[in-house]
C-alpha positions in Angstrom: -4.2 -24.2 -17.2 -2.2 -26.9 -14.7 -0.3 -25.8 -11.5 2.9 -25.1 -13.3 1.2 -22.0 -15.0 -0.7 -21.0 -11.9 2.6 -21.3 -10.3 4.6 -19.2 -12.7 1.7 -16.8 -13.2 2.3 -16.0 -9.2 6.4 -15.5 -9.7 5.6 -13.1 -12.7 2.8 -11.3 -10.7 5.4 -10.9 -7.8 8.2 -9.5 -10.5 5.4 -7.0 -12.1 4.1 -5.9 -8.9 7.8 -4.6 -8.2 8.0 -3.3 -11.7 4.8 -1.5 -11.4 6.0 -0.1 -8.3 9.2 1.4 -9.9 7.6 2.5 -12.6 5.4 5.0 -10.7 7.3 8.3 -9.4 7.3 9.1 -5.9 7.0 7.6 -2.6 4.1 5.0 -2.2 2.6 4.3 1.0 1.6 0.6 0.3 2.9 -2.0 2.2 4.6 -4.9 0.5 1.8 -7.8 0.2 -0.5 -5.2 -1.7 2.2 -4.4 -3.9 2.4 -8.1 -4.7 -1.4 -8.7 -4.9 -1.6 -6.0 -7.6 1.3 -7.3 -9.5 -0.4 -11.0 -9.6 -3.7 -9.2 -10.8 -1.8 -7.3 -13.0 0.1 -10.3 -14.5 -3.2 -11.8 -15.1 -5.2 -8.7 -16.8 -2.1 -7.8 -18.7 -2.0 -10.7 -20.2 -5.4 -11.2 -21.0 -5.2 -7.5 -22.7 -2.3 -8.4 -24.6 -3.6 -11.6 -25.8 -6.5 -9.8 -28.0 -3.4 -8.0 -29.9 -0.1 -10.3 -30.2 1.3 -13.2 -27.9 4.6 -11.4 -28.5 6.6 -12.0 -25.0 7.8 -8.1 -24.6 4.4 -6.8 -25.5 2.7 -8.8 -22.8 5.2 -8.1 -20.1 5.3 -4.3 -21.1 1.3 -4.2 -20.7 1.6 -6.5 -17.8 4.0 -3.3 -16.1 1.6 -0.9 -17.3 -1.5 -2.2 -15.6 0.6 -2.9 -12.3 1.8 0.7 -12.4 -2.0 2.1 -13.1 -3.3 -0.3 -10.0 -0.3 0.8 -7.9 -1.2 4.6 -8.5 -4.7 3.9 -8.0 -4.8 1.8 -5.1 -2.0 4.2 -3.2 -4.5 6.7 -3.8 -7.2 5.1 -2.2 -4.9 3.6 0.7 -2.7 7.0 1.4 -6.0 8.7 2.0 -6.8 6.6 5.1 
């Protein structure tokens, strides 16, 4: 993976984090930086999971959003208890 691939993954991660946060109903208690980190991680993990099945971009995008929504849900539950 070259530098443009990494930069594009980071940009997609920002978008994925925002969409994942929107997919979770209710109010979240996460700061924006944590949402961005969740989105970046979800972009990488979602791409790896989707690559097991297909490389169709819409499927990869949907899996990334689902992983981000799950990450927001899990991290928000742990973060809001503090």
